[in-house]
C-alpha positions as CSV (number, residue, x, y, z in Angstrom):
1,M,-1.7,-29.5,12.6
2,A,-4.8,-30.3,14.7
3,V,-5.7,-26.6,14.8
4,W,-7.2,-26.6,11.4
5,T,-10.0,-28.9,12.7
6,R,-11.0,-25.7,14.7
7,F,-10.1,-23.1,12.1
8,G,-13.3,-23.5,10.1
9,D,-15.4,-22.5,13.2
10,L,-14.3,-19.0,12.6
11,F,-15.9,-18.8,9.2
12,S,-19.0,-20.9,9.3
13,A,-21.3,-17.9,10.0
14,A,-20.5,-15.7,7.0
15,T,-18.9,-15.5,3.7
16,T,-17.3,-12.1,4.3
17,E,-16.9,-10.0,7.4
18,A,-14.6,-7.4,8.9
19,F,-11.2,-8.6,10.0
20,T,-12.0,-7.2,13.4
21,S,-14.8,-9.6,13.8
22,V,-12.5,-12.6,13.0
23,V,-10.0,-11.3,15.7
24,E,-12.9,-11.0,18.2
25,R,-14.0,-14.6,17.3
26,V,-10.6,-16.0,17.9
27,K,-10.4,-14.3,21.3
28,I,-13.7,-15.4,22.5
29,A,-14.0,-19.0,20.8
30,F,-10.8,-20.3,22.3
31,A,-10.8,-18.5,25.6
32,G,-10.5,-21.6,27.6
33,D,-7.8,-23.3,25.5
34,A,-4.7,-21.0,25.5
35,L,-2.6,-23.1,23.2
36,T,-5.2,-23.6,20.5
37,R,-6.1,-20.0,20.7
38,R,-2.4,-19.0,20.1
39,Q,-2.1,-21.5,17.2
40,V,-5.3,-20.2,15.6
41,A,-4.3,-16.6,16.2
42,F,-0.9,-17.2,14.7
43,S,-2.4,-18.8,11.6
44,V,-5.0,-16.0,11.2
45,A,-2.2,-13.4,11.6
46,M,0.0,-15.0,9.0
47,I,-2.7,-15.5,6.4
48,A,-4.2,-12.0,6.7
49,L,-0.8,-10.2,6.7
50,S,0.6,-12.3,3.7
51,A,-2.5,-11.2,1.8
52,K,-1.8,-7.5,2.6
53,M,1.8,-7.9,1.7
54,A,0.8,-9.5,-1.6
55,K,-1.5,-6.6,-2.2
56,A,1.2,-4.0,-1.3
57,D,3.7,-5.8,-3.7
58,G,1.0,-6.3,-6.4
59,V,1.8,-9.9,-7.3
60,V,1.8,-13.3,-5.8
61,T,4.5,-15.6,-7.2
62,A,4.5,-19.4,-7.3
63,D,7.6,-19.2,-5.0
64,E,5.8,-17.2,-2.4
65,V,2.8,-19.8,-2.5
66,T,5.5,-22.5,-1.9
67,A,7.0,-20.6,0.9
68,F,3.7,-20.2,2.5
69,R,3.0,-23.9,2.3
70,E,6.4,-24.5,4.0
71,I,4.8,-22.7,7.1
72,F,1.4,-24.2,6.8
73,H,0.3,-27.6,5.6
74,I,-3.4,-26.9,5.0
75,P,-5.8,-29.9,4.8
76,E,-7.7,-29.9,1.6
77,Q,-11.0,-29.7,3.4
78,E,-9.9,-26.4,5.1
79,G,-8.4,-24.8,1.9
80,A,-11.7,-22.8,1.2
81,N,-11.7,-21.2,4.7
82,V,-8.1,-20.3,4.4
83,A,-8.8,-18.8,1.0
84,R,-11.8,-17.0,2.4
85,L,-9.6,-15.2,5.0
86,Y,-6.8,-14.5,2.5
87,N,-9.4,-13.1,0.0
88,L,-11.1,-11.0,2.7
89,A,-7.7,-9.4,3.6
90,K,-6.6,-8.8,0.0
91,Q,-9.9,-7.3,-1.0
92,D,-10.7,-5.3,2.2
93,V,-10.3,-1.5,1.8
94,A,-8.9,-1.4,5.4
95,G,-5.2,-0.8,5.1
96,F,-2.5,-3.2,6.2
97,E,-1.7,-0.9,9.1
98,S,-5.2,-1.6,10.6
99,Y,-4.7,-5.4,10.1
100,A,-1.3,-5.2,11.9
101,Q,-2.9,-3.3,14.8
102,Q,-5.5,-6.1,15.0
103,V,-2.7,-8.7,15.1
104,V,-1.2,-6.9,18.0
105,R,-4.5,-7.2,19.8
106,L,-4.2,-11.1,19.4
107,F,-0.9,-11.1,21.1
108,P,-0.9,-8.2,23.7
109,G,2.6,-7.7,25.2
110,D,4.0,-10.8,23.5
111,E,6.9,-9.7,21.3
112,E,8.2,-13.2,20.9
113,I,5.4,-14.4,18.8
114,L,5.1,-11.1,16.9
115,E,8.8,-11.8,16.0
116,D,7.6,-15.2,14.8
117,V,5.1,-13.5,12.5
118,M,7.7,-11.1,11.1
119,D,10.1,-14.1,10.4
120,G,7.3,-15.9,8.5
121,L,6.6,-12.8,6.5
122,F,10.3,-12.4,5.6
123,H,10.5,-15.9,4.6
124,I,7.5,-15.6,2.2
125,A,8.6,-12.0,0.9
126,K,12.1,-13.3,0.0
127,A,10.9,-16.6,-1.6
128,D,11.4,-15.3,-5.2
129,G,15.0,-14.4,-4.5
130,L,14.4,-10.7,-4.1
131,L,12.9,-8.5,-1.4
132,H,11.2,-5.8,-3.3
133,E,11.1,-2.2,-2.3
134,R,7.4,-2.2,-1.6
135,E,7.7,-5.5,0.5
136,M,10.6,-4.0,2.5
137,G,8.5,-0.9,3.2
138,F,5.6,-3.1,4.2
139,L,7.8,-5.1,6.6
140,D,9.4,-2.1,8.1
141,Q,6.0,-0.5,8.9
142,V,4.5,-3.7,10.2
143,A,7.5,-4.1,12.7
144,G,6.9,-0.5,13.8
145,I,3.2,-1.2,14.5
146,F,4.1,-4.4,16.3
147,G,6.4,-2.3,18.6
148,L,9.4,-4.6,18.1
149,A,12.5,-3.3,19.8
150,K,14.8,-1.8,17.2
151,R,17.6,-4.3,18.1
152,T,15.2,-7.3,17.7
153,Y,14.1,-6.0,14.2
154,R,17.7,-5.3,13.1
155,R,18.5,-8.9,14.1
156,I,15.6,-10.3,11.9
157,K,16.3,-8.0,9.0
158,A,20.0,-8.9,9.0
159,R,19.3,-12.7,9.0
160,H,17.0,-12.3,6.0
161,V,18.3,-9.3,4.0
162,A,22.1,-9.3,4.5
163,A,22.4,-13.0,5.2
164,A,26.1,-14.1,4.9
165,G,27.4,-10.6,4.8
166,A,25.5,-9.4,7.9
167,D,27.4,-7.8,10.8
168,P,27.5,-10.8,13.3
169,F,26.7,-8.5,16.2
170,E,23.7,-7.2,14.3
171,A,22.6,-10.7,13.5
172,L,22.6,-11.3,17.2
173,G,21.0,-8.1,18.2
174,A,24.0,-7.3,20.3
175,E,26.2,-4.2,20.7
176,R,30.0,-4.2,20.2
177,G,30.3,-2.2,23.3
178,W,29.1,-5.1,25.5
179,D,31.5,-7.0,27.7
180,D,32.1,-10.7,27.1
181,D,29.9,-11.9,29.9
182,T,27.0,-9.8,28.7
183,L,27.5,-11.2,25.1
184,K,27.6,-14.7,26.3
185,S,24.5,-14.3,28.4
186,H,22.7,-12.7,25.4
187,Y,23.6,-15.5,23.2
188,R,22.5,-18.2,25.5
189,Q,19.1,-16.4,26.1
190,L,18.7,-16.3,22.1
191,V,19.3,-19.9,21.9
192,R,16.8,-20.7,24.6
193,D,14.2,-18.4,23.1
194,N,14.6,-19.7,19.6
195,H,14.7,-23.5,20.3
196,P,12.2,-25.1,18.0
197,D,10.4,-26.7,21.0
198,R,10.0,-23.2,22.6
199,L,8.4,-21.9,19.4
200,I,5.9,-24.7,19.1
201,A,5.0,-24.2,22.7
202,R,4.1,-20.6,22.2
203,G,1.8,-21.4,19.2
204,V,3.7,-21.5,16.0
205,P,2.8,-24.5,13.6
206,E,4.9,-27.6,13.7
207,E,5.7,-26.9,10.0
208,F,7.6,-23.7,11.2
209,V,10.3,-25.9,12.7
210,S,12.4,-25.8,9.5
211,I,12.4,-22.0,9.7
212,A,13.1,-22.1,13.4
213,N,16.2,-24.5,12.7
214,D,17.4,-21.8,10.1
215,R,17.0,-19.1,12.7
216,L,19.0,-21.0,15.2
217,A,21.6,-21.9,12.7
218,A,22.1,-18.2,11.8
219,I,22.3,-17.4,15.4
220,N,25.1,-19.9,16.0
221,E,26.9,-18.8,12.9
222,A,26.9,-15.3,14.0
223,W,28.1,-16.3,17.5
224,E,31.0,-18.3,16.0
225,K,32.2,-15.0,14.2
226,V,31.8,-12.9,17.4
227,S,33.6,-15.5,19.4
228,A,36.4,-15.6,17.0
229,E,36.7,-11.8,16.9
230,R,36.7,-11.6,20.7
231,G,38.8,-14.7,21.2
232,L,36.2,-16.3,23.4
């Protein structure tokens, strides 16, 4: 991911600094390059909130480290800068609520990429095979700070928590009371919004494609169940 060649620019000035300063630097340093700005912003958001989630849970497992690396393939020469941001977030006395609010500032009015951040956090949290109570509380509160629509968050949660046993309507973020045409239109929009190419275009790393494919597969599986139930 070419964005890592620019990532170090954010941390060349100081060993430690407030996360708000990092956020401001992202907004200013890449103001003329919207795609790079979004890629860097997504990386910063994921690294910082992953650290805060680990602090909330109290432990970082090898599985969670592996899951993180499935989202980010970090060049060896940039490892120190990533570790610097991770440790800053983990050691900072500021709570995760403050960090989540700063992430919202990176993506004003952009629910789609905030949904991607939530997806990545769920992917890491469940890597050890269990979503712990503290992690679930962390994720619920972050989703609230992000301002994600309740239907959107239920869809994300159903995919990661309930998995195969999820209500297919909930997994689609749909309502059972919708007519067939509304359901079909909603499903088609979900497929368009969650196509891997669309995600990469809005700033997620290329490594995220495997997660994007899982998301799309879950959407299609839920739609098959809804279609069978409705006789579509």
